[in-house]
C-alpha positions in Angstrom: -2.9 -3.0 20.9 0.4 -3.9 19.5 2.6 -2.6 22.2 5.8 -3.9 20.6 5.6 -1.5 17.7 4.0 1.5 19.3 5.1 4.9 20.4 3.6 6.2 23.7 1.0 8.9 23.3 0.0 11.2 26.1 -2.5 13.9 26.4 -1.0 17.4 26.0 -3.7 19.5 27.6 -2.7 20.5 31.1 -6.1 21.9 31.7 -7.4 18.3 32.0 -6.5 18.7 35.6 -9.7 20.6 36.0 -11.8 17.7 34.8 -12.8 14.7 36.7 -10.1 12.1 36.9 -10.4 9.9 33.9 -7.2 8.2 32.8 -6.9 8.1 29.0 -6.0 5.1 26.8 -2.5 5.1 25.7 -2.6 2.2 23.3 -2.4 4.3 20.2 1.1 3.6 19.0 3.1 3.5 15.8 5.4 0.8 14.5 9.0 1.4 15.5 12.3 -0.1 14.5 13.5 -3.2 16.4 16.1 -2.3 19.0 18.9 -4.4 20.2 17.8 -7.9 21.1 20.2 -8.0 24.1 18.8 -7.8 27.6 20.5 -6.0 30.4 20.6 -9.2 32.3 21.6 -12.2 30.3 21.7 -15.9 31.0 25.1 -17.3 30.0 24.4 -19.1 26.7 26.7 -21.1 24.6 27.6 -19.7 21.2 25.3 -22.2 19.6 22.3 -21.4 21.9 23.0 -17.7 21.4 22.7 -18.1 17.6 19.6 -20.2 18.0 18.0 -17.6 20.3 18.7 -14.7 18.0 17.4 -16.6 15.0 14.2 -17.6 16.7 13.6 -14.1 18.0 14.0 -12.5 14.6 11.9 -15.2 13.0 9.2 -14.4 15.6 9.3 -10.7 14.7 9.1 -11.5 11.0 6.2 -13.9 11.6 4.3 -11.2 13.5 4.9 -8.7 10.7 3.5 -11.2 8.2 0.4 -11.6 10.3 1.4 -15.1 11.5 0.6 -14.4 15.1 0.3 -18.0 16.3 3.7 -18.9 14.8 5.2 -15.7 16.3 3.8 -16.5 19.7 5.1 -20.0 19.7 8.6 -18.9 18.7 8.6 -16.3 21.5 7.6 -19.0 24.0 10.6 -21.0 22.8 12.8 -18.0 23.2 12.1 -17.5 26.9 12.5 -21.3 27.5 15.9 -21.1 25.9 16.8 -17.8 27.6 14.7 -17.0 30.7 16.4 -13.6 31.0 15.4 -12.4 27.5 13.6 -9.1 28.4 12.6 -8.4 24.8 10.9 -11.7 24.4 8.7 -11.1 27.5 7.9 -7.6 26.2 6.7 -8.9 22.8 4.8 -11.7 24.5 3.0 -9.1 26.6 1.6 -7.5 23.4 0.1 -10.8 22.3 -1.5 -11.5 25.6 -3.0 -8.0 25.6 -4.5 -8.6 22.2 -6.1 -11.8 23.6 -7.4 -9.8 26.7 -5.2 -11.8 29.0 -4.4 -8.6 30.9 -2.9 -10.1 34.0 -0.5 -12.3 32.1 0.5 -9.4 29.9 1.2 -7.3 33.0 3.3 -10.1 34.5 5.4 -10.3 31.3 5.9 -6.6 31.3 7.0 -6.6 34.9 9.5 -9.3 34.1 10.8 -7.4 31.0 11.2 -4.2 33.1 12.9 -6.1 35.9 15.4 -7.6 33.4 16.0 -4.3 31.6 15.0 -1.4 34.0 16.5 1.3 31.9 14.5 0.5 28.8 12.1 3.4 28.4 9.8 1.5 26.0 9.3 -1.2 28.7 8.7 1.4 31.3 6.1 3.3 29.4 4.2 0.2 28.4 4.3 -1.2 31.9 3.0 2.1 33.3 0.2 2.0 30.7 -0.8 -1.5 31.7 -0.8 -0.5 35.4 -3.2 2.3 34.5 -5.4 -0.1 32.6 -5.4 -2.4 35.6 -6.3 0.7 37.8 -3.1 0.2 39.7 -2.4 3.9 39.7 0.2 4.0 42.5 2.4 1.6 40.7 2.0 3.5 37.4 3.1 6.6 39.3 6.2 4.9 40.6 7.2 3.9 37.0 6.6 7.3 35.5 8.5 9.0 38.4 11.5 6.8 37.8 11.3 7.8 34.1 11.2 11.5 34.7 14.0 11.2 37.3 16.3 10.3 34.5 14.6 12.6 31.9 13.3 15.6 33.6 12.5 17.3 30.3 9.8 14.7 29.5 6.8 17.0 29.8 4.5 14.4 28.2 5.2 12.1 31.1 4.7 14.9 33.6 1.3 15.6 32.1 0.3 12.0 32.6 1.6 12.1 36.2 -0.5 15.2 36.8 -3.6 13.3 35.8 -2.6 10.3 37.9 -2.0 12.5 41.0 -5.3 14.2 40.4 -7.0 10.8 40.3 -5.4 10.0 43.7 -6.3 13.5 45.0 -2.6 14.0 45.9 -2.7 17.7 45.6 0.8 18.3 46.9 2.4 16.1 44.3 0.2 17.7 41.7 1.7 21.1 42.6 5.2 19.6 42.5 4.5 18.2 39.1 3.2 21.5 37.8 6.3 23.2 39.1 8.4 20.7 37.1 6.3 21.4 34.0 6.8 25.1 34.6 10.6 24.6 34.7 10.4 22.9 31.3 7.9 25.1 29.5 8.0 28.4 31.4 5.0 30.2 32.9 1.8 30.1 30.9 -1.9 30.6 31.2 -2.6 26.9 31.1 0.0 26.1 33.7 -1.2 28.9 36.0 -4.9 27.8 35.7 -3.9 24.3 36.6 -2.1 25.6 39.6 -5.0 27.7 40.6 -7.3 24.8 40.3 -5.2 22.6 42.5 -5.0 25.3 45.2 -8.8 25.6 45.1 -9.0 21.8 45.5 -6.8 22.2 48.5 -9.0 25.0 49.8 -6.0 27.4 49.6 -7.6 30.4 48.0 -4.8 32.7 49.1 -2.2 30.8 47.0 -4.7 30.5 44.1 -5.0 34.3 44.0 -1.3 34.7 44.4 -0.7 32.5 41.4 -3.0 34.7 39.3 -1.3 37.8 40.5 2.1 36.4 39.6 0.8 35.7 36.1 -0.3 39.3 35.8 3.0 40.6 37.0 4.9 38.3 34.6 2.9 39.5 31.6 1.9 43.1 32.5 1.2 44.0 28.8 -1.5 41.3 28.5 -4.7 42.7 29.9 -6.5 39.4 29.5 -4.7 37.9 32.5 -6.1 40.7 34.6 -9.6 39.9 33.3 -8.9 36.3 34.2 -8.0 37.3 37.7 -11.1 39.4 37.9 -13.2 36.4 36.9 -11.7 34.5 39.7 -12.5 37.3 42.1 -16.1 37.3 40.9 -16.3 33.6 41.6 -15.1 34.2 45.1 -17.5 37.1 45.9 -14.9 39.8 45.6 -17.0 41.8 43.1 -15.6 45.2 43.8 -12.0 44.1 43.2 -13.1 42.4 40.0 -14.9 45.5 38.8 -11.8 47.6 39.4 -9.7 45.2 37.3 -12.3 45.2 34.5 -12.5 49.0 34.5 -8.7 49.3 34.3 -8.6 47.0 31.3 -11.4 48.8 29.5 -9.7 52.2 30.2 -6.7 50.9 28.3 -8.6 48.9 25.7 -12.3 50.1 25.4 -13.1 47.3 22.9 -11.5 44.4 24.8 -14.0 41.7 24.2 -13.0 39.6 27.2 -13.3 42.5 29.5 -16.6 43.7 28.1 -18.1 40.2 28.5 -16.8 40.0 32.0 -18.2 43.5 32.8 -21.6 42.3 31.4 -21.5 39.3 33.8 -20.7 41.8 36.7 -23.7 44.0 36.0 -26.0 41.0 35.7 -24.7 39.7 39.1 -25.5 43.0 40.8 -28.9 43.3 39.0 -28.0 46.4 37.1 -30.0 45.5 33.9 -29.6 49.0 32.4 -25.8 48.8 32.5 -25.8 45.2 31.4 -27.9 46.0 28.4 -25.5 48.9 27.6 -22.5 46.6 27.7 -24.4 44.0 25.6 -25.1 46.6 22.9 -21.4 47.7 23.0 -20.4 44.1 22.2 -23.1 43.2 19.7 -23.3 46.5 17.8 -19.6 47.0 17.4 -17.7 46.1 14.4 -14.7 45.7 16.7 -16.1 42.7 18.5 -15.1 39.3 17.3 -17.8 36.8 16.1 -17.3 34.3 18.9 -17.9 36.9 21.6 -21.0 38.1 19.8 -22.3 34.5 19.5 -21.7 34.0 23.3 -23.5 37.2 24.1 -26.4 36.3 21.8 -26.8 32.9 23.5 -26.9 34.7 26.9 -29.5 37.1 25.7 -31.6 34.2 24.3 -31.3 32.4 27.6 -32.3 35.4 29.6 -35.2 36.1 27.3 -36.5 32.6 27.7 -36.4 33.0 31.4 -38.6 36.1 31.2 -41.3 34.7 28.8 -39.4 34.0 25.6 -40.4 37.0 23.4 -39.1 35.9 20.0 -39.7 39.4 18.5 -37.0 40.8 20.8 -34.5 38.1 19.8 -35.2 38.5 16.1 -34.8 42.3 16.4 -31.5 41.8 18.1 -30.4 39.4 15.3 -31.3 41.9 12.7 -29.4 44.7 14.4 -26.3 42.6 14.8 -26.4 41.5 11.2 -26.7 45.1 10.1 -23.3 45.7 11.7 -21.9 42.4 10.6 -23.7 41.5 7.4 -21.1 38.9 6.3 -21.1 37.0 9.6 -22.2 33.5 8.6 -22.1 32.2 12.1 -24.5 34.8 13.4 -26.8 34.2 10.4 -26.7 30.4 11.1 -27.5 31.0 14.8 -30.5 33.1 13.7 -31.9 30.3 11.4 -31.3 27.7 14.1 -33.2 29.8 16.7 -36.1 30.3 14.3 -36.2 26.5 13.6 -36.0 25.8 17.4 -38.9 28.1 18.0 -40.9 26.4 15.3 -41.6 29.7 13.4 -43.5 29.6 10.1 -41.6 27.7 7.4 -41.6 30.7 5.1 -39.8 32.8 7.8 -37.3 30.1 8.5 -36.6 29.6 4.8 -36.0 33.3 4.5 -33.4 33.1 7.2 -31.8 30.1 5.4 -31.7 32.0 2.1 -30.0 34.9 3.9 -27.5 32.5 5.4 -26.8 30.9 2.0 -26.2 34.3 0.5 -23.4 34.8 3.0 -22.2 31.2 3.0 -23.4 29.4 -0.1 -21.4 26.3 0.8 -23.4 25.7 4.0 -24.6 22.2 3.3 -26.8 21.9 6.4 -28.7 25.1 5.6 -29.2 24.1 1.9 -30.5 20.6 2.7 -32.9 22.0 5.3 -34.1 24.5 2.7 -34.4 21.7 0.2 -36.6 19.7 2.6 -38.9 22.7 3.2 -39.2 23.5 -0.5 -39.9 19.8 -1.3 -42.7 19.9 1.2 -44.2 22.8 -0.7 -44.0 20.7 -3.9 -42.0 23.4 -5.8 -40.0 20.8 -7.7 -38.5 23.3 -10.1 -36.9 25.2 -7.2 -35.7 21.9 -5.7 -33.8 21.3 -8.9 -32.4 24.8 -8.9 -31.3 24.6 -5.3 -29.7 21.2 -5.8 -27.8 22.5 -8.8 -26.5 25.4 -6.8 -25.4 23.1 -4.1 -23.5 20.9 -6.6 -21.6 23.9 -7.8 -19.9 24.0 -4.3 -19.9 20.3 -3.5 -20.3 18.0 -6.5 -19.8 14.9 -4.2 -22.8 15.5 -2.0 -25.3 12.7 -2.8 -28.2 14.5 -1.2 -28.4 17.0 -4.0 -28.6 14.2 -6.7 -31.2 12.5 -4.6 -33.5 15.5 -4.3 -33.0 16.4 -7.9 -33.8 12.9 -9.2 -37.0 12.8 -7.0 -38.0 16.2 -8.4 -37.6 15.0 -12.0 -39.7 12.0 -11.1 -42.5 14.3 -9.9 -42.1 16.3 -13.1 -42.3 13.0 -15.1 -38.9 13.7 -16.8 -37.7 10.1 -17.0 -34.6 10.9 -19.0 -33.4 13.5 -16.5 -33.9 11.0 -13.6 -31.5 8.6 -15.0 -29.1 11.3 -16.3 -29.0 12.9 -12.8 -28.2 9.7 -11.1 -25.6 8.7 -13.6 -23.9 12.0 -13.0 -24.1 11.5 -9.3 -22.5 8.0 -9.5 -19.4 9.6 -11.1 -18.9 11.5 -7.9 -19.2 8.7 -5.4 -16.3 8.5 -2.9 -15.4 6.6 0.2 -16.9 9.4 2.2 -20.3 9.2 0.4 -23.4 8.3 2.4 -23.8 4.6 1.5 -27.5 4.6 2.1 -28.0 7.5 -0.2 -25.9 5.9 -2.9 -27.9 2.7 -2.6 -31.2 4.6 -2.9 -30.0 6.3 -6.0 -29.0 3.0 -7.6 -32.4 1.6 -6.7 -34.2 4.5 -8.4 -32.0 4.1 -11.4 -32.8 0.4 -11.7 -36.6 1.2 -11.7 -36.3 3.7 -14.4 -33.9 1.7 -16.6 -36.5 -1.1 -16.3 -39.1 1.2 -17.7 -36.8 1.9 -20.6 -36.6 -1.9 -21.2 -32.8 -1.7 -20.4 -33.1 -4.9 -18.3 -29.4 -5.8 -18.0 -28.5 -2.2 -17.0 -31.4 -2.2 -14.5 -30.2 -5.4 -12.9 -26.7 -4.0 -12.7 -28.0 -0.9 -10.9 -30.0 -3.1 -8.5 -26.8 -5.1 -7.8 -24.9 -1.9 -7.1 -27.6 -0.8 -4.7 -27.3 -4.0 -2.7 -23.5 -3.7 -2.7 -23.9 -0.4 -0.8 -26.8 -1.6 1.3 -27.4 -5.3 1.3 -30.7 -5.1 3.3 -32.4 -2.5 1.0 -35.7 -4.3 0.9 -37.3 -1.7 -1.5 -34.6 -2.6 -4.0 -34.9 -6.3 -3.4 -38.6 -6.3 -3.9 -38.5 -4.4 -7.2 -35.5 -6.4 -8.4 -37.3 -9.6 -7.6 -40.5 -8.5 -9.2 -38.9 -7.4 -12.5 -36.9 -10.6 -12.6 -40.1 -12.5 -12.4 -42.1 -10.6 -15.0 -39.2 -10.7 -17.4 -38.8 -14.4 -16.8 -35.3 -14.1 -15.5 -33.7 -16.1 -12.7 -36.7 -17.0 -10.6 -34.6 -18.6 -8.0 -32.7 -15.3 -7.3 -36.0 -13.5 -7.4 -37.5 -15.8 -4.8 -34.5 -15.5 -2.4 -34.7 -11.7 -2.5 -38.4 -11.5 -2.2 -38.5 -13.9 0.8 -36.1 -11.5 2.6 -38.5 -8.6 2.1 -41.4 -10.6 3.5 -39.3 -11.6 6.5 -38.3 -7.9 7.0 -41.9 -6.6 6.7 -44.4 -9.5 7.1 -47.4 -7.2 6.8 -46.3 -5.3 3.7 -49.0 -6.1 1.1 -46.7 -5.2 -1.9 -43.9 -7.5 -0.7 -46.4 -10.3 0.0 -47.9 -9.9 -3.4 -44.5 -10.0 -5.1 -43.5 -13.2 -3.3 -46.9 -14.8 -4.0 -46.5 -14.0 -7.7 -42.9 -15.5 -7.9 -44.3 -18.7 -6.3 -47.1 -18.6 -8.8 -44.7 -18.5 -11.7 -42.9 -21.5 -10.2 -46.2 -23.3 -10.2 -46.2 -23.5 -6.4 -49.9 -22.5 -6.3 -50.7 -23.7 -2.8 -47.8 -21.7 -1.3 -48.8 -18.7 -3.5 -52.3 -18.9 -2.1 -51.0 -18.4 1.5 -49.1 -15.2 0.7 -51.7 -13.7 -1.7 -54.3 -14.1 1.0 -52.0 -12.3 3.4 -51.4 -9.6 0.8 -55.2 -9.0 0.5 -55.6 -9.0 4.3 -52.9 -6.4 4.7 -53.5 -4.2 1.7 -54.4 -0.6 2.4 -53.0 1.0 -0.7 -55.7 1.6 -3.3 -53.2 1.9 -6.1 -52.0 -1.7 -5.5 -55.4 -3.2 -5.1 -56.1 -3.9 -8.7 -52.8 -5.8 -9.1 -53.2 -7.8 -5.9 -56.8 -8.7 -6.7 -55.9 -9.8 -10.2 -53.0 -11.9 -8.9 -55.3 -13.4 -6.3 -57.7 -14.4 -9.1 -54.9 -16.0 -11.1 -53.8 -18.1 -8.1 -57.3 -19.3 -7.3 -57.9 -20.1 -11.0 -54.8 -22.4 -11.0 -56.1 -24.0 -7.9 -59.4 -24.8 -9.6 -61.5 -22.4 -7.6 -63.0 -20.5 -10.5 -65.8 -18.9 -8.5 -63.4 -17.1 -6.1 -61.1 -16.3 -9.1 -63.9 -14.6 -11.0 -64.9 -12.6 -7.8 -61.3 -11.3 -7.5 -61.0 -10.5 -11.2 -64.2 -8.6 -11.1 -62.9 -6.6 -8.1 -59.7 -5.8 -10.0 -61.7 -4.7 -13.0 -63.9 -2.4 -10.9 -60.9 -0.7 -9.3 -59.2 -0.2 -12.7 -55.6 0.8 -13.4 -54.7 -2.7 -14.6 -54.8 -4.3 -18.1 -58.5 -4.1 -18.7 -58.5 -6.1 -21.9 -56.7 -9.1 -20.3 -59.0 -9.0 -17.2 -62.1 -9.0 -19.4 -60.7 -11.9 -21.4 -60.0 -13.9 -18.1 -63.5 -13.3 -17.0 -65.1 -14.2 -20.3 -63.1 -17.4 -20.7 -63.2 -18.2 -16.9 -59.5 -19.2 -16.8 -56.1 -17.7 -16.3 -54.3 -16.4 -19.4 -51.0 -14.5 -19.7 
């Protein structure tokens, strides 16, 4: 943290009182203008020393701004040596010590700065922050109390004090602080709830209830405060009183979502399942209920259903009924799809729910990508392309769509569209793009440009891949292999290939590539070690013919023609390689290119 240039940040949510006492970090500050460089207490300096001090101090500030922290620190040390009563120098030195994690020294400097200039609010706030970081909460409280004594309107500081007193379990001072906040901001739901919480912590339920009643009296036209009071009564086993409040609210506002939800909880608590179901239907099947209330009720229904056996048909029926009333509610449709996925229902049914969701919210990226994954598994590559194109219409920067589309074109053997799709995607790369996805796309592009004999473009694509993901071993392997077979930069090829072998020492493909690069460098003995490992670890029948042929080539160069012929015959038997070259090697009993 750079305390010298920062504005103090406090948490604004009063309701944090209800949470466990965790003191936040207040190091998030903005640069501020340099204030006067005169301390409240000053050592009597000569005119010459005063000029020297001011010059050194300003030079220190300029050095810090230029990133020359060592120089700035040294100048500040000289400042306090020249003027031991320079509060501002101690203050800035504290920030440097904090950066170096010398917390105790930073604190001592701040104490000194505050002592020399007790009315400086920046010094006070930074000192209090450091006391908090040092878990010296009582001292932090003293500093903040001194600050609000002069500035009673500082609600931000009062909120921090509230948290500190909560940490100390000092409930009386918490109430006193809340009252001061109330004076600044007026009565409110948040302040009242904080007060109620404190009274409950004290075990004073009478005062807690009184605070809620006062809130209802202050805002008689807001029925939600009565519901809130009813909820408190429910929590304290005063159900009849709570029921009466809920009834009163619903008499005034029959569709009050908060009161209906509370009434549902009441009926559940008294085991009146029939009335509870009636209330639930009123909420779920009403076009007057808001979406959040419906979602909450649906989750309660699902939870209750799971506790009684987990009949998915009941839940799905409920979803269908709700969506009939609210056909455009994307949140409900998304909740339905999530439930079906969680219950591992048949893919076709889940996909149907996802399609329904996308018809309401076509820009739902998560739903579309899940649907794409399912369709990919079904090998419907044409639909994969269609879904991806639809997604790009809403979000042309989403790399996942280009990725799925390019893979689909690969399966459809449409080489031109593979490269064209990726080129289009690369025009939409931003700082927010998934770097791994971008790297994969570049790697695929490199492979297909290589197939088109566009070697320089292919290498550029591979280089771009490694910029986005330097450890993409798939790319490094293919890049190295193509460099080797094209006779380009074998040293670079070897370096990359070796990294792939280090990363996956049992990958037959990577071992074969490395062995082949060593072979091309005429390092046949080393090549033998890695080609033997490739044979040992190979389980991919597609690669077998290449690996066996390379093995034959290595052994031929080592003079072991018998073993070479054996490997070449195996490669020929497997097929998929250059049959004519293999037959010629066998006939001539030697390696040929």
